[in-house]
N, C-alpha and C positions, 0 to 999 in steps of 0.2 A: 479642398485639399487635394485636388487632382495633380498639382505641381509637385507634391511630395509623395514619395512611394514608401509604403510599409512593406518590408521584405521579411517574410517569416520562414526560417530554416527549421523544418521539422522532419527531415528525412530519416532521423534516428528513432522515429516512433511509429509503431504499427499495431500495438495492442496494449492492454492494461489500462490503468487509470490515466496515463498520459494520452492515450488515444481518445478516451472519453472527453477529457478537457480540450483536446485539439478539435473535436467535433463541435463543441460548444463555442470555441473561439471562432471557427470558420462560419458558423451559423450567424453569429453576431456581425461579422465583417460583411456578410451578404446584404445586411440591412442598412448599411451606412455608406455615405459618399466618400469613400477612401480607396484610392487605387492601391491594390495589393498584389504582391507576387509571392506565391507560396511554393516551397519545395518539399515534396512528400516522398515517402517510401513507395516504390512502384507496386508493392503488394496491396496498396489501397486504391488501385486504379478502378476497380469495380464498385467502390464505395463512395468515392468523392470525385466530383467533376467541377469544371470551371463555371463561374457565374459571370455576369456582365462586368463586374469590377474586380474580380479575382482571377488572376492568371495562375494556373496550377501547372507545375513542372514535376515530373516524377524521376526519382533517382533509383537506380538499381541497387539492391541491398548487398553489394559486394565491396570488399575493402578498397580495391583500386578505384572503383567508380565513386565511392564516397570521398576518398582522399582527393581525387581530381576536382570533385565538386567543391569541397571545402577550400581548396587552394584558389579556385577561380571565383568563388563567391564575392570576395571584397571588390573585385574589379567591376562588377555590374552596378555598384552603388554610386549615386550621384550626390551632389550637394544637397544637404538637408534631408536626405533619406534616413530612414530608421531601420536598423537590422534587429530582428527579434529571433534569437536562437532558442528554440523551444525544446530542444532535445539534449540539454546539458553541455554540449560541446561549444566552446567559444569560437569566434572567427579567427582564421589563421593570419589575418592581416588587419591593420588598423589605419586606413587613410584618415586624414583629419576632417573630411567633409561630412561625416555621418556619425550618428550615435548608435551604440550597440548595447543591447540588453540580452542577458542570458537568464533563462528560466530554469533553475536547477531543481530537479525533481528526485534525483537518486541519492539517497543518504550514503550509500556505499562508496560514492565518489569523494566523500569528505571525512568519513569516519576513520578510525585507526585501522591499520591493516589487519590486525588480529580479529577485528569485529566483522570483517567481510564474510558473508554467508553466500556461497555460490553453489549452484547445483552440480557443476562439473568444472574441469580445468579450463574448458573453452570459455565459459562464462567468467571465470576468475581472471583469465588473461585479458579478456575484453574489458573488464572493470579496471584492471591495472592500466591498460592502454588509455582508457578514457580519463582516468585520474591524472595520468601524465599529461594528456592534452590540456586538461583544465588548468593545470599548474603552469605549463609552458606558455600558454596563450592567455593567461589571466590578465596580462598587461593590455590586451586588446578589448577588455570589457569596461564599459562606462558604468553600468548598473547590473547588479545581480538581483534577481527576483526570486524569493522563496515563499512558501505558503504557511510556515509556522515559526514561532519564536524559537523553538528548539533547533530548527535548521539554521536560523540566523546565528544563534549562539555557537553552534558547531563551526560555521563558516568564519566567524570572527576570530576563532583561534588559529585558523590557517591563512586567511586572506585579510590581513589587518588594514590594507590600504584600499580596499574596495568599498564602494557604496552599496549597501545591502538593503533592499526593500522587502518588507513582509506584505505581500498582496495576494492572499488566497482568492480563488474564484471557483464557483461551481453553479450550475443551473439545476435547480431541484425539479425532477420529473413530477408530473401530475399523478398523484396517488389517491385512489378512491378506496378507503378502507372497507373491507368485507368482513365477514364473520371471523373472529380471531382464531388462529390455529395455535397449537401448543408445541412449538419446536424451536430449537436453536439453529441459527443460520450464520454460516461463515462464507461470505462472497469473496473468494480470493483464489488466485492461481496456486499451482502446486510448488512454487519455488521454496527452497530450503528456508528462506527468511520468513516465510509465512507460517512455519512451525506446526504443520499438520500432524507431525509425528507425536509431539507432546499432547496435542489436542485429543487424538485418538487414544493415546495411553491414558488420558484422564477419563475417557468414556469406559475404558477397560476397568479402571479403578472403581468407577461408579457401579459398573455391572457386578463387581464382586460384593457390593453392598446391596444387591438386588434392586438397584435403581437404574433404569434404562430410558433416559429421555431421548427424544428424537433429535438427531443432528443432520442438517442438510448442508452439503459442501458443493463446491463448483470446480473440481479438479478435472482438467481435460485429459482423458486417458491417452490421447494421441501424443501429448507432450510429456506427460508424467506417468508413463505406463507402469514403472516399478512401484511408485508410490500408490497408485490405484490398486495394483495387485496385492500389496501389503495390507492396505486398508480392508480389502475384501477378505483376506485371510483372517484378520482380527475380528471382523464382523461375524464370520462363521464360528470361529473358535470361542468367542465370548458372548455370542448372541446379541450383538450391538445393534441398536436401531439407528443406523447411519445410512443416509441416502445421498449418493453422489449424482448430481444432475448434469455434471460436465460443464463445458463452456456455456455461458449464458449471455445474451445480449441485453441491451438496456430495457427493452419491453419485458423480458422475462424477469429481470431484477425488480422492475416496478410491480409485476404480478406477485412476486414473493413478498415485497414490502407491504402490499395491500392486505396480506394475511396477518399483519402485526406480529412477526416473529420476534424472538429474543436474539439480538445480535451478539455473537461471541467472537472475540477478535484477539487471538494469541500471537499475532505478528510481533517479531522482535523490534522492527522499526518501520515507520512509514514517513515519507516526506510530507504527506498530507493526511492520508487515511480517508478517502472520499466516502466509503460506506459508513464510517463513523459519523461524518458530517451529516449525511443523509438520514441516518437513523436518529441522530439527535434532533434534527429538524422535524422528523415525523413523530417524535416523542416515544420512540421504541425503547424498551429496556436494553441496556448495553452491559455486557460482562466482558471486560477487556484487561489487557496487560496494564500493570501499574507502572507506566512509563510516561515520560514527558509528552511524547507525541499524542498520546490519548487525551491527556488533560488539556492539551492545546486546543482541541477541537470539539470535545464533548464532555458530558457529565455522566460517567458510568455508574450503574447501580452497584456493581461489585467489581473488584479488581483482583489480580493474582500475579504471581511471579511466573513469567512465560517460560522460564527455564525449568520449572517444576510441574510435572503432570499432576502431582498430588495437590499442589496449590490451585491449579485450574479446577480440579474436581471439587475441592473444598469451596471454591467461589461459586460453583454451580449449586452445591448443596446450600450455601448461605442464601443464594438467590431464591431458592425454593423453601427457605426456612426449615431445612432438614438437617442442618449441621448440629452435631451433638455437643453439649457443654462438657467441659472438663470436670470430672467428679473429684473433688478435693476434700481430703479429711484433715486431721490434725496430728500433732506430734504424738498424742496418746495412741493413735492407730498404729504408728510405727512401733511404739513400745510393745503394744499387745501382740503385733506380728512377731517381734523378737522373742517374747515370752512363750508364745504358742509354737515356737520352732518352725517359723516360715508359713504358718497358716494365717492368712489375713483375718483380722478380728471380725470382719463382716461375713466371713464364711464359716466361722466356728459353730 
């Protein structure tokens, strides 16, 4: 396959689940006889290097540099080459000599505008810009690849003429179970869409019932300083057992999984939800949003409405068999209350 080149455009990725999948993809490419050219974010220079059959090129994470790169990219392709756009953005041109695939990972690029959850105006504008690029250059896409049926259904509403493939992939890290610990674990960044605020409010709700389970989160204080400060304030005010371990790498995630935590996942939406897939594979208990993306990839023990902190708290109580049953009487109880001038019959 030396005569055909696989070109992977991934300069739009440098962290999160996309970076994890990118690492796995490159690791597999190193082991096969396939000439490959990869374009990456220059912030990954210290983490990823070229191998014998992978040529790695780094693109500066600036708007002008990226646009120049996207414009020039189609020109390097030759007959029978394959272009794989791994970072949501399609090619800006479409010569007839090659095939193009786009791996779409960001649900906010295809959802309704009112459903976009961005941390700030800069992120919101970037999402709008990438949404526009996806629509303008969708004619240059031969195949769209997504990871769940939910994403495919969403795309079919907007891109009726595109071939959409559902092809999830992940490499399960080796996990050796140790003695089980008793805590809830939410491995997610601090983006608004990850819904940490409602999760912490649920822990406040539980504390008012004198129930304080341990929650471990992974919010980077360097990136989400305001959120971290607010969580610390709630911890002190309500005596919450919440531990923020900050950004964690794959080895640290594996260490957490080895302790058999309960995975809690209140995110509003995921294109894949890699932690849910991993937790399901490891047979960990999962308490998660009652949304399609969750059911696409796992079998949760309990579910909740992610918009309601009360619903999240009740799901945790159900998981612990601590939820209270509704005490229901009969019509005669109402009559007795009326006769007794507002004093319930069971308190007379």
